[in-house]
C-alpha positions in Angstrom: 0.0 0.0 0.0 2.9 2.3 0.7 4.0 2.6 -2.9 0.4 3.0 -4.1 -0.2 5.7 -1.5 2.9 7.7 -2.4 2.1 7.3 -6.1 -1.4 8.6 -5.5 -0.2 11.6 -3.6 2.3 12.4 -6.4 -0.3 12.2 -9.1 -2.7 14.4 -7.2 0.0 17.0 -6.6 0.9 17.0 -10.3 -2.8 17.5 -11.2 -3.1 20.5 -8.9 -5.1 18.6 -6.3 -4.1 18.5 -2.6 -2.0 15.4 -1.9 -2.7 15.6 1.8 -6.4 15.1 1.0 -5.9 11.5 0.0 -7.9 9.4 2.3 -7.9 5.9 0.7 -6.4 4.0 -2.2 -8.3 1.0 -3.4 -7.2 -1.4 -6.2 -10.0 -2.0 -8.7 -10.4 -5.3 -10.3 -11.9 -6.3 -13.7 -9.3 -4.7 -15.9 -6.9 -6.9 -17.9 -4.1 -4.6 -18.9 -3.5 -1.5 -16.8 -3.3 -1.2 -13.0 -6.4 0.6 -11.9 -6.9 2.3 -8.5 -9.6 4.4 -6.9 -8.4 7.5 -5.0 -10.8 8.7 -2.4 -10.2 12.3 -1.0 -11.3 13.6 2.4 -14.1 15.7 0.8 -15.7 12.5 -0.6 -14.6 13.1 -4.2 -13.4 10.0 -6.1 -10.8 9.6 -8.9 -9.6 6.7 -10.9 -5.9 6.3 -11.6 -4.6 4.1 -14.4 -1.0 3.0 -14.6 0.2 1.2 -17.7 2.4 -1.9 -17.5 6.2 -1.5 -17.9 7.3 -0.8 -21.4 9.0 -4.2 -21.6 5.8 -6.0 -20.6 4.4 -8.3 -23.3 1.4 -6.9 -25.1 -0.2 -6.4 -28.5 1.0 -3.8 -31.0 -2.1 -1.6 -30.7 -1.9 -1.5 -26.9 1.0 0.9 -26.8 0.0 4.3 -25.2 -3.5 3.1 -24.5 -4.0 5.9 -22.0 -3.6 8.5 -24.7 -6.5 6.9 -26.5 -8.6 6.9 -23.3 -8.0 10.6 -22.7 -9.2 11.1 -26.3 -12.3 9.1 -25.5 -13.0 11.2 -22.4 -12.7 14.4 -24.4 -15.0 13.1 -27.1 -17.6 11.9 -24.6 -17.6 15.3 -23.0 -18.1 16.9 -26.4 -21.0 14.6 -27.1 -22.6 15.2 -23.6 -22.4 11.5 -22.8 -21.7 10.4 -19.2 -18.1 9.2 -19.0 -15.0 10.0 -16.9 -13.3 13.3 -17.4 -9.5 13.2 -17.8 -7.9 15.3 -15.1 -4.2 14.7 -16.0 -2.3 12.5 -18.5 1.3 11.8 -17.5 3.6 10.4 -20.2 6.8 10.9 -18.1 8.6 7.5 -18.0 9.0 7.8 -14.2 5.2 7.8 -13.7 3.0 7.3 -16.8 -0.6 7.6 -15.8 -4.1 8.8 -16.5 -6.1 10.4 -13.7 -9.8 10.6 -14.3 -13.0 11.4 -12.4 -15.0 8.4 -11.2 -18.5 7.8 -12.6 -21.5 6.8 -10.4 -23.0 3.4 -10.6 -22.0 -0.3 -10.8 -21.2 -2.4 -13.9 -24.2 -3.6 -15.8 -22.9 -7.2 -15.2 -23.4 -6.7 -11.4 -26.7 -4.7 -11.5 -28.2 -7.2 -14.0 -31.3 -5.1 -15.0 -34.2 -7.1 -16.3 -37.6 -6.7 -17.8 -38.9 -3.2 -18.6 -36.0 -1.6 -16.7 -33.5 -3.4 -19.0 -35.3 -2.3 -22.1 -35.3 1.3 -21.1 -31.6 1.3 -20.2 -30.8 -0.3 -23.5 -32.8 2.4 -25.2 -30.9 5.1 -23.3 -27.6 3.4 -24.2 -28.6 3.5 -27.8 -29.2 7.3 -27.6 -25.8 7.8 -25.9 -23.9 5.8 -28.4 -25.6 7.7 -31.3 -24.3 10.9 -29.6 -20.8 9.5 -29.4 -20.9 8.8 -33.1 -21.5 12.4 -33.9 -17.9 13.2 -32.7 -15.5 13.1 -35.6 -11.7 12.8 -35.6 -8.8 14.2 -37.7 -8.1 10.9 -39.4 -8.8 7.1 -39.2 -7.3 4.7 -36.7 -5.9 4.7 -33.2 -5.2 8.2 -31.8 -2.4 6.8 -29.7 -0.1 6.5 -32.8 0.6 2.9 -31.7 0.3 1.7 -35.3 1.6 4.9 -36.9 0.0 8.1 -37.9 -3.8 8.4 -38.5 -4.7 7.2 -42.0 -6.4 9.4 -44.6 -9.0 6.7 -45.2 -10.7 3.8 -43.4 -9.6 0.9 -45.6 -5.9 1.9 -45.0 -6.5 2.2 -41.2 -8.4 -1.0 -40.8 -5.9 -3.0 -42.9 -3.1 -1.7 -40.6 -5.2 -2.7 -37.6 -5.9 -6.3 -38.8 -2.3 -6.7 -40.1 -1.0 -5.7 -36.6 -3.1 -8.2 -34.7 -2.3 -11.0 -37.1 1.4 -10.2 -36.7 0.9 -10.5 -33.0 -0.9 -13.8 -33.4 2.1 -15.1 -35.4 4.6 -13.7 -32.9 2.9 -15.3 -29.9 1.8 -18.5 -31.6 -1.9 -17.8 -30.9 -4.2 -20.8 -31.5 -6.3 -19.3 -34.3 -8.9 -21.6 -35.7 -7.6 -20.9 -39.2 -4.0 -20.1 -40.3 -3.1 -16.4 -39.9 -2.3 -16.0 -43.6 -5.6 -17.5 -44.5 -7.4 -15.1 -42.2 -5.5 -12.2 -43.7 -6.6 -13.3 -47.2 -10.3 -13.4 -46.2 -10.2 -10.0 -44.6 -8.3 -8.4 -47.5 -10.8 -9.9 -49.9 -13.6 -7.9 -48.3 -11.7 -4.5 -48.3 -14.0 -3.0 -50.9 -16.9 -2.9 -48.3 -14.8 -0.4 -46.2 -14.9 2.2 -49.0 -18.3 3.3 -47.8 -16.9 4.7 -44.6 -15.6 8.2 -45.3 -16.0 10.1 -41.9 -14.0 8.9 -39.0 -16.2 8.9 -35.8 -15.4 8.1 -32.2 -15.7 4.3 -31.7 -15.4 3.0 -28.2 -15.0 -0.6 -29.3 -15.2 -2.1 -25.8 -18.8 -1.4 -24.8 -19.5 -4.9 -23.3 -21.8 -4.8 -20.2 -18.8 -4.6 -17.8 -17.9 -1.2 -19.2 -21.4 0.2 -18.8 -22.2 1.6 -15.4 -25.8 1.6 -14.2 -26.8 4.1 -11.4 -29.9 3.5 -9.3 -30.6 6.8 -7.5 -32.6 6.8 -4.2 -35.5 8.3 -6.1 -36.2 7.9 -9.8 -35.4 5.4 -12.5 -32.2 3.6 -13.1 -30.0 5.3 -15.6 -26.6 5.0 -17.3 -24.0 6.4 -14.9 -21.1 6.3 -17.3 -19.4 4.6 -20.2 -15.9 3.6 -19.0 -12.6 2.1 -20.1 -12.4 3.9 -23.4 -8.7 3.0 -23.8 -9.4 0.9 -27.0 -11.2 3.7 -28.9 -10.3 4.5 -32.4 -11.6 6.9 -35.2 -13.5 4.8 -37.7 -16.8 3.2 -38.7 -19.6 3.7 -36.2 -20.8 0.2 -37.1 -17.8 -1.3 -35.3 -19.2 -0.4 -31.9 -22.1 -2.7 -32.5 -19.8 -5.7 -32.1 -19.0 -5.3 -28.4 -22.5 -3.9 -27.7 -23.8 -7.4 -28.7 -20.7 -9.3 -27.7 -20.9 -12.9 -29.2 -24.4 -12.0 -30.4 -26.3 -10.1 -33.0 -27.1 -6.4 -32.5 -30.0 -6.7 -34.9 -31.8 -8.6 -32.1 -31.5 -5.7 -29.7 -34.5 -3.7 -30.8 -34.5 -1.4 -27.7 -30.9 -0.3 -28.3 -31.5 0.3 -32.0 -34.7 2.3 -31.4 -32.8 4.6 -29.0 -29.9 4.8 -31.5 -32.2 6.0 -34.2 -34.1 8.3 -31.9 -30.9 10.2 -31.3 -30.1 10.5 -35.0 -28.0 7.4 -35.5 -28.3 5.9 -38.9 -28.0 2.2 -39.4 -29.1 -0.1 -42.2 -28.1 -3.7 -42.3 -27.7 -4.0 -46.1 -25.1 -6.4 -47.7 -22.2 -4.0 -47.4 -23.0 -3.3 -43.7 -23.2 -7.0 -43.0 -19.7 -7.5 -44.5 -18.3 -4.7 -42.4 -19.9 -6.1 -39.2 -18.4 -9.5 -40.0 -15.0 -7.8 -40.5 -15.2 -6.0 -37.1 -16.4 -9.2 -35.4 -13.4 -11.0 -36.8 -11.0 -8.2 -35.6 -12.4 -8.3 -32.1 -12.3 -12.0 -31.8 -8.7 -12.1 -33.2 -7.7 -9.7 -30.4 -9.6 -11.8 -27.7 -7.8 -15.0 -28.8 -4.3 -13.5 -29.3 -4.2 -11.5 -26.1 -4.5 -14.7 -24.0 -0.9 -15.5 -24.7 1.0 -12.3 -23.7 -1.3 -12.0 -20.7 -0.7 -15.5 -19.6 -4.4 -16.0 -19.1 -5.6 -18.7 -16.7 -6.6 -22.1 -17.9 -10.3 -21.5 -17.4 -10.3 -18.3 -19.4 -8.3 -19.9 -22.2 -10.7 -22.8 -22.4 -13.6 -20.3 -22.5 -12.0 -18.4 -25.3 -11.3 -21.5 -27.4 -14.7 -23.0 -26.8 -16.7 -19.8 -27.3 -14.7 -17.1 -29.1 -12.8 -19.2 -31.6 -16.1 -20.6 -33.2 -17.4 -17.0 -33.4 -14.2 -16.0 -35.3 -14.7 -19.0 -37.7 -18.3 -17.9 -38.2 -17.4 -14.3 -38.9 -14.8 -15.4 -41.5 -17.4 -17.7 -43.0 -19.9 -14.8 -43.2 -17.3 -12.6 -45.0 -16.6 -15.3 -47.5 -20.3 -16.0 -48.1 -21.2 -12.3 -48.5 -18.2 -11.5 -50.8 
């Protein structure tokens, strides 16, 4: 605790907050890459501190400088008027790289487990919020962190670089893909023409599974979305890509409440042939990441078994959909 306490005080001081006001440091679980801590101050205010792994730690190519991407997400969410953390300070100094953010109210959707009418209304609200996020545009396509190089002038170039990078990671780490990496690359490249329809790079969170959606239940009133968190994997690209994690291992077309809210807030979505190809491409990309990251993270046996039993077949299905539609 001593090291965490001193680190918290140092970060607070650097952000212009009183270090002597630090009352508690609590490690938060659930993350799989960064160290995450909650800093509670004597006035009751809460902050979230993220510390990246050491530069020499194993990881995937796109994971370099993730906290820069999360700060970009925080700024975009503020621009959109969507509940999310606010970045207080970003430290890129090698002695203490970090991101300090405000904490959002609520508990993860996975813990609250809303059901019935409450669930439908929350999914509708979530749809409205994601539509607002998708109004925020970026200066180019790809990861704002620069992990894979500068932003690209077009989406096909950016997405090709993204898939090439994770396939290179899969080869480097010997990830157990259900089809050879070169074969996967050929399938993805064969569908590149479908990406030409995307001309405006918008803010894509790309990790909006239920664990990253906070639900707040006030003492009086209805449950509401308290915050969209963990935006460290955001990129500028196709809004359709967000629909993959929003329906993780499922089909967003079955989430009528979410889609209704998305359209109410001005979001446009049509599941024509080209859109279905792009959805399959983004499913394949996410599932490639989920399989490959188990190796550098030395995932436990149970998690690896779940990934191979559940995620690998979904990757095979996504690649099959691409081949069938193209």
